[in-house]
C-alpha positions in Angstrom: 0.0 0.0 0.0 1.2 3.5 -0.9 0.8 6.5 1.4 -1.1 9.2 -0.5 0.1 12.0 1.9 2.5 14.6 0.6 6.0 14.2 2.1 6.7 16.8 4.7 9.7 18.3 2.8 7.4 19.5 -0.1 4.9 21.4 2.1 7.1 24.5 2.6 7.7 24.8 -1.2 4.1 24.8 -2.0 3.1 27.5 0.5 5.9 29.8 -0.9 4.3 29.8 -4.3 1.3 31.6 -2.9 3.4 34.5 -1.7 5.0 34.8 -5.1 1.6 34.7 -6.9 0.2 37.3 -4.5 3.2 39.6 -5.0 2.8 39.4 -8.8 -0.9 40.1 -8.7 -1.1 42.9 -6.1 0.0 45.7 -8.4 -2.8 44.8 -10.8 -5.3 44.9 -8.0 -4.1 48.3 -6.8 -4.4 49.7 -10.4 -7.9 48.2 -10.6 -8.9 49.8 -7.3 -7.4 53.2 -8.2 -9.1 53.1 -11.6 -12.5 52.3 -10.1 -12.0 55.1 -7.6 -11.1 57.7 -10.2 -13.9 56.5 -12.5 -16.4 56.9 -9.7 -15.2 60.4 -8.9 -15.4 61.4 -12.6 -18.9 59.9 -12.9 -20.0 61.9 -9.8 -18.5 65.0 -11.3 -20.5 64.5 -14.5 -23.7 64.1 -12.5 -23.0 67.1 -10.3 -22.2 69.3 -13.4 -25.5 68.3 -15.1 -27.5 68.9 -12.0 -25.8 72.3 -11.4 -26.7 73.4 -15.0 -30.3 72.2 -14.5 -30.7 74.0 -11.2 -29.2 77.1 -12.6 -31.5 77.0 -15.7 -34.5 76.4 -13.5 -33.7 79.6 -11.5 -32.9 81.7 -14.6 -36.1 80.7 -16.4 -38.3 81.8 -13.5 -38.8 85.3 -14.8 -37.6 87.8 -17.4 -35.4 89.7 -14.9 -33.4 86.5 -14.0 -32.8 85.2 -17.6 -29.1 86.2 -17.5 -28.4 86.3 -13.8 -25.2 84.2 -13.8 -24.2 85.3 -10.3 -27.2 83.7 -8.5 -27.1 80.7 -10.9 -23.4 80.3 -9.8 -24.4 80.1 -6.2 -26.9 77.4 -7.0 -24.3 75.6 -9.0 -21.7 75.8 -6.2 -24.3 74.2 -3.9 -24.4 71.1 -6.2 -20.5 70.9 -6.1 -20.1 71.2 -2.3 -19.0 67.6 -1.9 -16.3 67.6 -4.5 -12.7 67.9 -3.2 -11.6 71.1 -5.0 -14.8 73.0 -4.4 -16.1 72.2 -0.9 -18.1 74.6 1.2 -15.3 77.3 1.3 -15.5 78.4 -2.4 -18.0 81.2 -3.0 -17.0 82.5 -6.4 -17.1 81.2 -9.9 -14.8 81.9 -12.8 -15.6 84.5 -15.4 -17.3 83.3 -18.6 -16.1 79.8 -19.3 -12.6 80.4 -17.7 -11.9 77.9 -15.0 -8.7 77.8 -12.8 -7.6 75.8 -9.8 -8.6 78.7 -7.6 -12.1 78.9 -9.2 -12.8 75.4 -10.7 -16.4 76.3 -11.6 -17.6 78.8 -14.2 -21.2 79.6 -14.9 -22.7 81.6 -17.8 -26.3 82.4 -18.4 -27.6 83.9 -21.6 -31.0 84.7 -23.2 -31.7 82.6 -26.3 -34.7 81.9 -28.5 -36.0 78.4 -27.9 -37.0 75.9 -30.6 -40.7 77.0 -30.3 -39.8 80.7 -30.8 -40.3 81.7 -27.2 -37.7 83.3 -25.0 -35.4 80.8 -23.1 -32.3 80.8 -21.0 -29.1 78.8 -21.6 -27.0 78.1 -18.6 -23.5 76.6 -19.1 -21.5 75.1 -16.3 -17.8 74.4 -16.7 -16.0 72.3 -14.1 -12.3 71.5 -13.8 -11.8 68.2 -12.0 -8.7 67.7 -9.8 -6.3 64.8 -10.3 -7.0 62.5 -7.4 -4.4 59.8 -7.9 -1.7 60.6 -10.4 -0.6 57.7 -12.6 1.0 59.3 -15.7 -0.1 57.7 -19.0 -2.8 55.6 -17.5 -5.3 57.9 -15.8 -6.2 61.3 -17.1 -4.9 64.3 -15.1 -7.8 66.6 -15.1 -11.0 66.8 -17.1 -12.9 69.9 -18.1 -16.6 69.1 -18.0 -19.0 71.3 -19.9 -22.8 71.1 -19.5 -25.4 73.3 -21.0 -29.1 73.3 -20.2 -31.7 75.4 -22.2 -35.0 76.1 -20.6 -38.0 78.1 -21.7 -38.9 81.2 -19.6 -41.9 80.5 -17.4 -44.8 82.9 -17.8 
């Protein structure tokens, strides 16, 4: 009869291969985690930008005197960006026109336009400059500039 157990001298060699496999795979897991984290941040930034433009357009379309009020629309937009790392609750100003900088990463413009039905409408554009969360040159983008425009008819 043969003994089907592994000899004691081979047990140490087999457990060492697990450490080698783990050390070869851990960089790929780290890149996967970092990529998922950055993708989630960029997706949240896109959603916040679209919501900020929508909220600003809702305010601007409320009356004829607010059709081009980019200052108040900016304060509504900043409220949508308050959980993002480079805006936070401390930022109270927007960039001018569509100019965004690291000190003012959000720019809001509001203009009066003619809607597709011929009525007066407002167009609110929000431009947001995302920060670079985890720098990996050549793999993950540094910063993204997100532009969102919402057109809304003036309410009577």
